[in-house]
C-alpha positions, 0 to 999 in steps of 0.5 A: 190198695194194690198188688204192690207199690213201691219206690223205685229210683225216680219212679213210683212203681206199681205192679198189677194184673190186667184181666180182660173182660170175660168175653175176651182172652189174651193171646200169648204175648212176649214181654214188652214195654209200651207207653200209655198216656206218657207213662212207661208200662212193662207187660208180660203174661202172668206166671201166677197160677191164679192169673194164668192166661192174663197179664201182669204189668208194671206202671212207672210213674215219675215223681213229677207227675201231677198225681204227686204234685197235686194238693190233697187234703190229707198228707201224702207221705211218699214212703206210705202213699196208701195212707192217703185216700185221695192219692189212692183214688187218683191212682185208681183212676190213672190205673183205669186209663192205663188199662184202657191203653193196654186193651187198645194195644192188645186189640191193635196188635191182634192179641185180644180174641173174643171167646166163643161160648 
């Protein structure tokens, strides 16, 4: 499903890597927190050798968010949400929107540079 998802107090917490389009590189950034579509997102440069030069981010989703209150054809077990394919699809769509917000933040703050070949 993803790098790591787990319960975190009143939040569902998902950790993921943001890898920019191959035409861009991320300028080194300090660890920071932004809001994307009313969701808290913590970001930092990756220390993982495989993703060096890219970013890691943690997405915090409140349990009253529509992704958890939506009716699914399958049972959504909060202890094992990856067992519900429809939830995974919704989460993937939400992740895509968050990554668009991250990209916009990086562009707005001159942290995304076009690579010259």
